[in-house]
C-alpha positions, 0 to 999 in steps of 0.5 A: 521422288525416287529415293533409296531410303524409302526401303522396308526392313523386316527383321534382318532383311531390307527390301530396297527400291530399284529404278532404271539406273543399274549403277545407282541400284548397285551402289544402294544395295552395297550400302545396305549390305555394308550395314549387315542386312540381307538385301533384296532389290525390288523395281519400284520405278512405276509406283514411284513415278506415278504417285504410289511411292516406293516400298515404305510408302506402299506398306505404311497404309492400311485399308479401312475396315468400316 
């Protein structure tokens, strides 16, 4: 499911998922900016729609080192 809260924060920068809806994307970026973050939007439409998740989901797992 698409969500703008599935973002990734690194220090004072937040990477925000973006989808194929320009108005919703703009609103989501403004919300994070209003909280004082440097904001970078990244298109995650494909990974979100096909089971890979958005930014937080994509970065929270680590490969097995067996």
